[in-house]
C-alpha positions in Angstrom: 0.0 0.1 0.1 2.6 2.3 0.6 4.1 1.7 -2.9 0.8 3.4 -4.1 1.7 6.4 -2.4 4.6 7.3 -4.4 4.4 10.2 -6.9 3.9 8.7 -10.2 5.4 10.1 -13.3 2.9 11.7 -15.9 4.0 9.7 -18.9 2.8 7.3 -21.5 2.0 4.5 -18.8 0.3 6.7 -16.8 -1.7 8.3 -19.3 -2.8 5.0 -20.8 -3.6 3.6 -17.6 -6.1 6.6 -16.8 -7.5 6.4 -20.6 -8.7 2.9 -20.2 -10.6 4.3 -17.2 -11.8 7.5 -18.8 -13.0 5.4 -21.9 -15.8 3.9 -19.8 -17.3 7.1 -18.5 -16.1 10.0 -20.8 -16.3 11.8 -17.6 -13.7 13.9 -15.7 -14.2 16.8 -13.3 -12.6 19.1 -10.8 -15.3 19.8 -9.0 -16.2 17.1 -6.4 -19.9 18.4 -6.2 -20.2 17.3 -10.1 -18.9 13.7 -9.5 -21.2 10.9 -11.1 -20.9 7.2 -11.0 -17.5 6.4 -12.9 -16.2 9.8 -12.7 -12.5 10.8 -12.9 -12.0 13.5 -10.2 -8.8 15.5 -10.6 -7.7 17.6 -7.5 -6.9 20.9 -8.1 -5.6 23.7 -5.8 -6.1 27.7 -5.5 -5.6 30.7 -3.5 -8.7 29.6 -1.2 -9.2 25.9 -1.7 -7.4 22.7 -2.0 -9.1 20.1 -4.0 -7.1 17.2 -2.2 -9.1 17.3 0.9 -12.4 16.6 -1.1 -10.7 13.3 -2.9 -12.5 11.1 -0.2 -15.9 12.9 -0.9 -15.6 12.0 -4.6 -14.8 8.7 -4.3 -17.8 7.9 -2.0 -20.0 9.8 -4.4 -19.0 7.4 -7.0 -15.6 8.5 -8.6 -13.6 5.6 -10.1 -10.5 7.6 -9.5 -9.1 10.4 -8.0 -5.7 12.2 -9.2 -4.3 14.2 -6.3 -1.0 16.0 -5.7 -0.2 15.6 -1.9 0.4 12.2 -0.7 -1.3 12.9 2.7 -4.6 12.7 1.1 -3.9 9.1 -0.4 -6.9 6.7 0.1 -6.5 3.4 -1.7 -5.7 2.0 -4.7 -8.2 4.5 -6.8 -5.9 7.4 -5.6 -3.2 8.3 -8.1 -0.5 10.5 -6.9 1.2 13.1 -9.0 3.7 15.9 -8.9 1.2 18.6 -10.3 -2.6 17.7 -10.8 -3.0 20.6 -13.0 -0.2 19.5 -15.4 -1.7 16.0 -15.2 -5.0 17.5 -16.4 -3.4 19.2 -19.2 -0.9 16.0 -20.5 -4.2 14.0 -20.0 -6.5 16.4 -22.1 -3.6 16.4 -24.9 -3.4 12.7 -24.9 -6.9 12.5 -25.3 -6.8 15.2 -28.3 -4.4 13.1 -30.2 -7.2 10.4 -30.7 -8.7 12.9 -32.9 -7.9 13.4 -36.6 -10.6 16.3 -37.0 -10.4 20.0 -37.8 -9.6 21.8 -34.4 -10.4 25.3 -34.8 -8.8 27.8 -32.3 -10.5 31.0 -31.6 -8.9 33.9 -29.4 -8.5 37.9 -29.3 -9.4 40.9 -27.4 -12.9 41.2 -28.2 -15.6 39.0 -29.7 -14.3 35.8 -28.8 -17.1 33.9 -27.5 -19.8 35.4 -29.8 -17.6 34.6 -32.7 -17.4 31.0 -31.1 -21.0 30.6 -30.7 -21.7 32.0 -34.4 -19.3 29.4 -35.9 -20.3 26.5 -34.3 -24.1 27.6 -35.0 -23.3 27.9 -38.7 -21.2 24.7 -38.9 -23.8 22.8 -37.3 -25.9 23.1 -40.4 -23.5 20.3 -41.7 -21.3 18.7 -39.3 -21.4 17.1 -35.7 -19.4 20.3 -33.7 -18.1 20.6 -30.4 -17.9 24.1 -28.8 -16.2 25.5 -25.7 -19.0 25.8 -23.2 -19.6 29.1 -21.9 -15.9 30.9 -21.8 -13.7 28.0 -20.4 -10.8 29.2 -22.3 -8.2 29.0 -20.0 -5.5 26.5 -18.6 -8.0 24.7 -17.1 -10.9 25.6 -19.0 -9.4 24.3 -22.1 -8.3 21.0 -21.2 -11.7 20.4 -19.8 -13.4 21.5 -23.0 -11.0 18.8 -25.0 -12.2 16.1 -22.5 -15.7 16.7 -23.3 -15.5 16.0 -26.9 -17.5 13.1 -28.1 -16.3 10.5 -30.2 -18.5 11.2 -33.1 -17.3 15.0 -33.4 -16.5 16.0 -36.7 -14.9 19.5 -36.0 -14.3 21.2 -32.7 -14.2 24.8 -31.8 -11.8 25.8 -28.9 -12.1 29.1 -27.6 -8.8 30.4 -26.1 -8.0 33.3 -23.5 -5.0 35.0 -22.4 -3.8 37.3 -19.5 -0.3 36.7 -19.7 2.6 36.5 -22.3 3.1 32.7 -23.2 -0.7 31.8 -22.2 -1.8 31.0 -25.9 1.1 29.2 -27.0 0.5 27.2 -23.6 -2.8 26.7 -24.6 -1.7 25.5 -28.4 0.5 22.9 -26.9 -2.5 21.1 -25.5 -5.3 21.6 -27.8 -3.0 21.2 -30.9 -5.5 23.4 -33.2 -5.3 22.8 -36.9 -6.6 26.2 -38.0 -7.5 29.4 -36.1 -8.8 33.0 -36.0 -7.9 36.0 -34.1 -11.2 38.3 -33.8 -9.0 41.4 -33.2 -6.1 42.9 -31.0 -6.9 45.6 -28.5 -6.2 46.8 -25.1 -7.3 44.4 -23.0 -5.5 42.5 -19.5 -2.7 44.9 -20.2 -1.8 44.6 -16.8 -1.0 41.0 -17.3 0.9 41.7 -20.5 3.0 44.7 -19.7 2.0 46.6 -23.0 0.3 46.5 -26.5 3.2 45.0 -27.9 2.9 42.2 -25.0 -0.8 41.7 -26.1 0.0 41.5 -29.8 2.9 39.0 -29.1 0.4 36.9 -26.9 -2.4 36.7 -29.2 -0.4 36.1 -32.3 1.4 33.1 -30.8 -1.8 31.3 -32.2 -0.7 32.6 -35.6 2.5 31.3 -35.0 1.4 27.7 -33.9 -0.8 26.9 -36.8 1.4 28.7 -39.4 4.3 26.3 -38.4 1.8 23.2 -38.7 0.8 24.6 -42.2 -3.0 25.1 -41.0 -5.3 27.5 -42.1 -5.3 31.0 -40.5 -8.4 33.2 -40.9 -7.2 36.9 -40.8 -9.4 40.0 -40.1 -7.9 42.0 -42.7 -9.3 45.4 -41.4 -7.2 44.8 -38.2 -3.6 46.5 -38.9 -1.6 44.5 -36.6 -3.3 41.2 -37.9 -3.0 42.2 -41.6 0.8 42.6 -41.5 1.8 39.1 -40.0 3.3 36.9 -42.1 1.3 33.5 -43.1 1.5 30.7 -45.4 -2.1 29.6 -45.5 -4.6 32.2 -44.9 -8.0 33.5 -45.7 -8.8 37.2 -45.4 -11.9 38.8 -44.4 -12.9 42.5 -44.5 -15.6 45.1 -44.3 -13.3 47.7 -46.0 -11.1 46.0 -48.6 -12.5 44.6 -51.5 -9.3 42.5 -52.3 -9.7 40.1 -49.0 -10.9 36.8 -49.9 -14.1 37.3 -48.2 -15.5 40.8 -48.5 -18.9 42.0 -47.3 -20.4 45.2 -46.6 -22.3 46.8 -43.5 -25.9 47.2 -44.0 -26.8 50.5 -42.0 -29.9 50.1 -39.9 -31.6 52.1 -37.1 -32.5 49.2 -35.5 -28.8 48.9 -34.0 -28.6 45.3 -34.9 -25.5 44.2 -36.9 -26.4 43.3 -40.7 -23.9 42.6 -43.6 -24.4 42.2 -47.0 -22.1 39.3 -49.0 -22.5 39.4 -52.9 -25.9 39.7 -53.1 -27.0 38.0 -49.9 -28.3 39.9 -46.9 -27.8 38.8 -43.3 -29.9 40.4 -40.6 -28.7 39.2 -37.2 -30.2 39.6 -33.5 -26.8 40.9 -32.4 -26.8 44.6 -31.3 -24.2 46.8 -32.3 -22.1 47.4 -35.8 -19.2 45.9 -34.3 -20.7 42.5 -34.5 -20.5 42.6 -38.2 -17.2 41.3 -37.8 -18.3 38.5 -35.7 -20.6 37.5 -38.4 -18.0 37.9 -41.2 -15.6 35.6 -39.4 -18.2 33.0 -39.3 -19.5 33.6 -42.8 -15.6 33.2 -43.6 -15.3 29.8 -41.9 -18.2 28.3 -42.6 -17.4 29.1 -46.5 -14.1 27.5 -46.0 -15.8 24.4 -44.3 -18.4 24.2 -47.5 -21.3 25.3 -45.9 -24.3 26.8 -48.4 -24.6 30.1 -48.2 -28.4 29.8 -47.6 -27.7 27.9 -44.6 -25.3 30.3 -43.2 -27.7 33.1 -43.5 -30.1 30.8 -41.9 -28.1 29.8 -39.1 -26.9 33.7 -38.4 -30.2 35.1 -38.6 -31.8 32.4 -36.2 -29.1 32.8 -33.7 -30.4 34.4 -30.4 -27.8 35.9 -28.1 -27.9 35.2 -24.4 -25.3 35.6 -21.3 -25.9 39.1 -21.4 -23.8 39.5 -24.6 -24.9 42.0 -27.1 -28.5 41.3 -26.2 -31.4 43.1 -26.5 -34.4 42.7 -23.9 -37.7 44.3 -23.8 -38.9 44.7 -20.3 -42.5 45.9 -19.6 -40.9 49.2 -18.6 -37.8 49.8 -21.3 -35.6 48.2 -23.8 -32.3 46.9 -22.5 -29.2 46.4 -24.1 -27.3 43.8 -22.1 -23.7 43.8 -23.0 -22.3 43.3 -19.6 -20.5 39.9 -19.6 -17.1 41.5 -20.0 -15.5 45.1 -20.8 -12.4 46.7 -22.4 -11.8 50.2 -23.7 -12.1 49.1 -27.2 -15.4 47.0 -26.8 -16.9 50.0 -24.7 -16.0 52.3 -27.6 -17.4 50.3 -30.1 -20.9 49.7 -28.4 -21.0 53.2 -27.4 -20.7 54.1 -31.0 -23.2 52.0 -32.1 -25.6 53.3 -29.1 -25.0 56.8 -30.3 -26.6 56.1 -33.5 -29.5 54.4 -32.4 -32.5 56.4 -32.4 -34.9 56.8 -29.2 -36.4 59.7 -27.1 -34.9 58.8 -24.0 -31.3 57.0 -24.1 -29.4 56.2 -21.0 -26.0 54.4 -20.2 -25.1 52.4 -17.2 -21.3 51.6 -17.3 -19.4 49.4 -14.7 -15.6 49.4 -14.4 -13.1 48.1 -16.5 -10.6 45.6 -15.1 -6.7 44.9 -15.3 -5.9 47.9 -17.2 -2.8 48.6 -15.2 -1.1 52.0 -15.7 -3.4 53.1 -18.3 -6.6 52.3 -16.2 -7.3 55.9 -15.3 -6.7 57.3 -18.9 -9.1 54.7 -20.4 -11.8 55.0 -18.1 -11.6 59.0 -18.9 -11.8 58.2 -22.6 -15.4 56.3 -21.7 -16.6 59.0 -19.6 -15.7 61.7 -22.5 -17.5 59.9 -24.9 -20.3 59.5 -22.4 -20.6 63.0 -21.7 -20.6 63.9 -25.6 -23.4 62.2 -26.2 -27.1 62.9 -25.8 -28.0 60.9 -23.0 -30.9 61.3 -20.3 -28.8 59.6 -17.4 -25.3 58.2 -16.7 -24.5 55.9 -14.1 -21.0 54.6 -13.0 -20.1 52.1 -11.1 -16.6 51.0 -9.6 -13.6 52.4 -8.0 -11.9 52.7 -11.3 -14.5 55.6 -12.2 -14.5 57.4 -8.9 -12.0 59.8 -9.1 -13.3 61.2 -12.2 -17.1 60.9 -12.0 -17.0 62.3 -8.9 -16.1 65.7 -10.4 -19.0 65.7 -13.0 -22.2 66.6 -11.7 -23.8 65.2 -15.0 -22.8 61.6 -13.6 -24.3 59.5 -10.7 -21.8 57.2 -9.5 -21.8 54.3 -6.9 -19.1 52.0 -5.5 -21.2 48.8 -6.7 -23.7 47.4 -8.9 -26.1 46.8 -5.8 -26.0 50.5 -4.7 -26.8 51.5 -8.0 -29.9 49.0 -8.1 -31.2 50.6 -4.9 -31.1 53.9 -6.4 -33.2 52.9 -9.7 -35.6 51.2 -7.2 -36.3 54.5 -5.9 -36.0 56.5 -9.2 -38.0 54.2 -11.5 -37.0 54.7 -15.2 -39.6 54.1 -17.9 -40.0 54.2 -21.7 -36.0 54.6 -22.0 -33.5 52.8 -24.2 -30.8 51.7 -21.7 -27.3 50.4 -22.3 -25.8 48.5 -19.4 -22.0 47.6 -20.1 -19.3 46.0 -17.5 -16.6 43.8 -16.8 -18.0 40.8 -15.1 -16.9 41.2 -11.9 -19.1 44.4 -11.6 -22.1 42.4 -12.1 -24.4 45.4 -13.9 -26.7 42.8 -15.0 -28.5 42.8 -11.5 -29.7 46.6 -12.8 -32.2 44.4 -15.1 -34.2 43.6 -12.2 -35.4 47.1 -11.4 -35.7 48.1 -15.2 
């Protein structure tokens, strides 16, 4: 028994052993509360938790195997001790990924990753069995779990990749081994972790470099100057401005605020708010054409896609019309949605903005840019939430400032708003979506 406590090397022998168990259930989890009969539980550690301490609970809930990285939590022969559980999860995910010989499309970028992923998977489903990253499981834990969720009948896998530090995307590429890729754009986001805009560009284009080395297809947003100048062997370009691109479309201007494009003689009218979403639609169109989806089916899929999860989503309550775009926020996405909102026609327009996170030294100037844009618009009310806005907002009598979205909600419960078009935007941590309950 003592022998089984020893730390095992994460090698071919161990991976093969675990694969034999995994093949029976095809279920692996890092959350002991989600363990099912036959699951494999991988114990991860974070700042405020230690998954190793839940290994017994996982076995009692039906897990067939637990992977831990602290010998003190060894239980019996169903326990495997490795040096690092996260490293095991990543190596095992790659081991499983190698069992597939299908296209793996990786998607990254500053804005629009998840919407683009959803649109692409929607159009590809018109012809193929498609797996797409669930939600935004796009980091060093999420990508391995996504890969391990792919079913054997899958014909195309669409994997979203996020990054907050230099080298993150390259690391995810080593795990997922994409055969083709798409970068939505490159802008100022998470700059605190990258150090500079150059660091953002370096990290995002790690995806191009990996796929380019493998001879895979790269879908390029030709209107993003940083992406256009990358040297690539096998690329498909798309553009809303340059007719020389491989896939060119024009934006259809509509007062509705919904993103619409025209490709050749085909008009595509989406349910996505904001002209900036035209690029997400065009990228999905480009990928779908490459995978030989008929244009009629592409049009049908995009026009019937309904955004959810507070992403470019319109919601009509009994009192107001809300534009909910509060899943994430960075300077470029905020300015893009404001540009669209400014053009939308309504007698009473209001904007409620939560702070942007992880901007480091440029935080104050970027928040000032957003405030300046808001003040330049014809708005009945501006509400700002979050300490990043505090110093600049409290100087302006036209702005109402709150430390938290719950405080803003309490204010709106007293000062009821009706018959208004309201844009709600903010980083996920500001939880601006709570405002919808009183609007």
